[in-house]
VEXKEGU-562988 format. One line per field, with one value per atom (N, C-alpha, C): x, y, z; residue number from 0. Coordinates in nm, 2 decimals. Layout:
c1 (X:...);
c2 (Y:...);
c3 (Z:...);
pos (NUM:...);
END
This chain:
c1 (0.10:-0.03:0.07:0.19:0.26:0.39:0.38:0.43:0.33:0.19:0.14:0.13:0.19:0.21:0.37:0.32:0.52:0.57:0.50:0.65:0.54:0.58:0.55:0.55:0.73:0.76:0.71:0.58:0.54:0.40:0.42:0.25:0.27:0.35:0.40:0.40:0.45:0.46:0.31:0.22:0.09:0.01:0.08:-0.04:0.05:0.13:0.26:0.16:0.11:0.12:-0.06:-0.16:-0.27:-0.35:-0.24:-0.15:-0.18:-0.27:-0.25:-0.13:-0.07:0.09:0.03:0.16:0.12:0.08:0.03:-0.12:0.02:-0.02:0.05:0.00:0.10:0.13:0.12:0.08:0.13:0.06:0.17:0.16:0.22:0.22:0.33:0.28:0.39:0.36:0.42:0.48:0.59:0.72:0.83:0.95:0.92:1.10:1.19:1.22:1.16:1.23:1.20:1.36:1.27:1.15:1.08:0.94:0.86:0.85:0.76:0.79:0.92:0.96:0.92:0.94:0.89:0.78:0.59:0.52:0.49:0.51:0.52:0.55:0.66:0.65:0.60:0.57:0.41:0.31:0.30:0.11:0.18:0.27:0.31:0.26:0.31:0.27:0.39:0.33:0.42:0.45:0.44:0.49:0.62:0.69:0.85:0.80:0.83:0.81:0.95:0.98:1.06:1.11:1.28:1.36:1.34:1.39:1.34:1.44:1.53:1.67:1.55:1.46:1.41:1.33:1.28:1.15:1.21:1.28:1.34:1.37:1.47:1.52:1.37:1.27:1.15:1.10:1.10:0.95:1.04:1.21:1.20:1.21:1.24:1.23:1.13:1.02:0.88:0.87:0.91:0.92:0.88:0.87:0.84:0.94:0.89:0.99:0.97:0.99:1.03:0.92:0.99:1.07:1.04:1.00:1.00:0.97:1.03:1.04:1.05:1.04:1.02:0.98:1.04:1.05:0.92:0.86:0.72:0.74:0.67:0.61:0.78:0.88:1.04:1.05:1.01:1.07:1.04:0.91:0.81:0.78:0.69:0.61:0.69:0.72:0.79:0.68:0.63:0.52:0.58:0.55:0.65:0.52:0.57:0.47:0.57:0.52:0.65:0.50:0.59:0.51:0.54:0.38:0.41:0.45:0.53:0.56:0.48:0.48:0.39:0.43);
c2 (-0.06:0.06:0.13:0.09:0.24:0.31:0.20:0.23:0.33:0.31:0.42:0.57:0.59:0.64:0.82:0.88:0.91:1.00:1.00:1.11:0.96:0.86:0.73:0.70:0.80:0.80:0.87:1.00:1.09:1.04:1.00:0.88:0.75:0.77:0.65:0.77:0.87:0.96:0.98:1.02:1.10:0.97:0.87:0.74:0.71:0.74:0.75:0.82:0.95:1.07:1.09:0.98:0.99:0.83:0.76:0.64:0.67:0.59:0.59:0.58:0.59:0.59:0.45:0.38:0.26:0.12:0.18:0.12:0.05:-0.02:-0.06:-0.07:-0.07:-0.01:-0.13:-0.22:-0.27:-0.26:-0.31:-0.30:-0.38:-0.41:-0.47:-0.43:-0.45:-0.38:-0.51:-0.41:-0.48:-0.46:-0.47:-0.47:-0.46:-0.39:-0.38:-0.45:-0.64:-0.73:-0.71:-0.76:-0.76:-0.85:-0.92:-0.97:-0.83:-0.77:-0.64:-0.58:-0.51:-0.44:-0.50:-0.59:-0.58:-0.64:-0.67:-0.64:-0.49:-0.40:-0.26:-0.16:-0.22:-0.15:-0.22:-0.32:-0.35:-0.32:-0.28:-0.23:-0.02:-0.02:0.12:0.13:0.12:0.18:0.29:0.46:0.55:0.56:0.44:0.41:0.32:0.38:0.36:0.30:0.12:0.07:0.08:0.03:0.00:-0.05:-0.04:-0.15:-0.17:-0.28:-0.35:-0.33:-0.20:-0.21:-0.01:0.09:0.13:0.10:-0.03:0.09:0.07:0.02:0.10:0.20:0.24:0.41:0.49:0.41:0.53:0.50:0.43:0.32:0.40:0.41:0.46:0.57:0.67:0.79:0.90:0.84:0.81:0.86:0.74:0.77:0.64:0.52:0.44:0.30:0.22:0.12:-0.03:-0.07:-0.29:-0.29:-0.25:-0.30:-0.40:-0.44:-0.61:-0.60:-0.64:-0.62:-0.79:-0.81:-0.94:-1.01:-1.01:-1.07:-1.19:-1.16:-1.27:-1.27:-1.43:-1.42:-1.46:-1.51:-1.50:-1.38:-1.37:-1.12:-1.04:-1.08:-1.01:-0.87:-0.94:-0.88:-0.86:-0.71:-0.68:-0.68:-0.70:-0.75:-0.61:-0.55:-0.46:-0.40:-0.44:-0.44:-0.31:-0.26:-0.19:-0.06:-0.04:0.00:0.17:0.23:0.36:0.41:0.42:0.45:0.53:0.52:0.60:0.70);
c3 (0.02:0.02:-0.05:0.10:0.13:-0.04:-0.15:-0.24:-0.38:-0.33:-0.39:-0.33:-0.27:-0.21:-0.19:-0.26:-0.33:-0.21:-0.07:0.02:0.12:0.12:0.22:0.31:0.37:0.49:0.58:0.49:0.61:0.61:0.50:0.57:0.67:0.69:0.83:0.97:0.95:1.06:1.06:1.01:1.03:1.07:1.04:1.08:1.24:1.30:1.45:1.48:1.42:1.45:1.60:1.45:1.51:1.60:1.61:1.68:1.81:1.93:2.01:2.12:2.26:2.29:2.28:2.30:2.35:2.23:2.13:2.01:1.88:1.85:1.73:1.57:1.46:1.34:1.30:1.25:1.19:0.97:0.89:0.78:0.68:0.54:0.51:0.36:0.26:0.15:0.06:-0.13:-0.20:-0.16:-0.23:-0.22:-0.34:-0.38:-0.49:-0.57:-0.56:-0.57:-0.74:-0.83:-0.96:-1.01:-0.93:-0.99:-1.05:-0.88:-0.83:-0.96:-1.00:-1.05:-1.23:-1.24:-1.39:-1.42:-1.28:-1.32:-1.28:-1.25:-1.24:-1.37:-1.45:-1.57:-1.69:-1.67:-1.76:-1.72:-1.63:-1.58:-1.58:-1.63:-1.64:-1.52:-1.39:-1.30:-1.25:-1.22:-1.18:-1.07:-0.97:-0.81:-0.81:-0.74:-0.68:-0.57:-0.61:-0.48:-0.40:-0.29:-0.15:-0.19:-0.12:-0.09:0.05:0.10:0.21:0.33:0.35:0.43:0.39:0.34:0.36:0.47:0.49:0.57:0.78:0.77:0.94:0.98:0.83:0.90:0.94:0.79:0.82:0.93:0.94:1.14:1.25:1.26:1.35:1.39:1.27:1.21:1.23:1.28:1.30:1.41:1.54:1.66:1.67:1.70:1.65:1.71:1.81:1.94:1.83:1.90:1.92:1.79:1.66:1.56:1.52:1.47:1.41:1.25:1.19:1.01:0.94:0.88:0.77:0.69:0.57:0.47:0.44:0.34:0.35:0.15:0.13:0.03:-0.12:-0.04:-0.12:-0.11:0.00:-0.07:-0.07:-0.16:-0.25:-0.16:-0.03:0.06:0.13:0.29:0.39:0.45:0.59:0.72:0.81:0.90:1.00:1.07:1.20:1.36:1.40:1.48:1.54:1.68:1.81:1.89:1.90:1.90:1.98:2.10:2.09:2.29:2.41:2.46:2.55:2.64);
pos (0:0:0:1:1:1:2:2:2:3:3:3:4:4:4:5:5:5:6:6:6:7:7:7:8:8:8:9:9:9:10:10:10:11:11:11:12:12:12:13:13:13:14:14:14:15:15:15:16:16:16:17:17:17:18:18:18:19:19:19:20:20:20:21:21:21:22:22:22:23:23:23:24:24:24:25:25:25:26:26:26:27:27:27:28:28:28:29:29:29:30:30:30:31:31:31:32:32:32:33:33:33:34:34:34:35:35:35:36:36:36:37:37:37:38:38:38:39:39:39:40:40:40:41:41:41:42:42:42:43:43:43:44:44:44:45:45:45:46:46:46:47:47:47:48:48:48:49:49:49:50:50:50:51:51:51:52:52:52:53:53:53:54:54:54:55:55:55:56:56:56:57:57:57:58:58:58:59:59:59:60:60:60:61:61:61:62:62:62:63:63:63:64:64:64:65:65:65:66:66:66:67:67:67:68:68:68:69:69:69:70:70:70:71:71:71:72:72:72:73:73:73:74:74:74:75:75:75:76:76:76:77:77:77:78:78:78:79:79:79:80:80:80:81:81:81:82:82:82:83:83:83:84:84:84:85:85:85);
END
């Protein structure tokens, strides 16, 4: 879902802003694997896929803690869970 948002780190920051202290942010998205890139090229998608290594810094910068990130579906998806500190 985030790869459809041009300024996706700002979208995460906004989600954290409205999240209650102690609340959990859960999400998943496509990553920039070769297959996902080819599908985006075939669809002529204007969106930029996000690299796996870009998620942790964005979640940390948004003020989240207890961040858990893992690859899924043969690394085509990233799943993340993080907490807003109390």
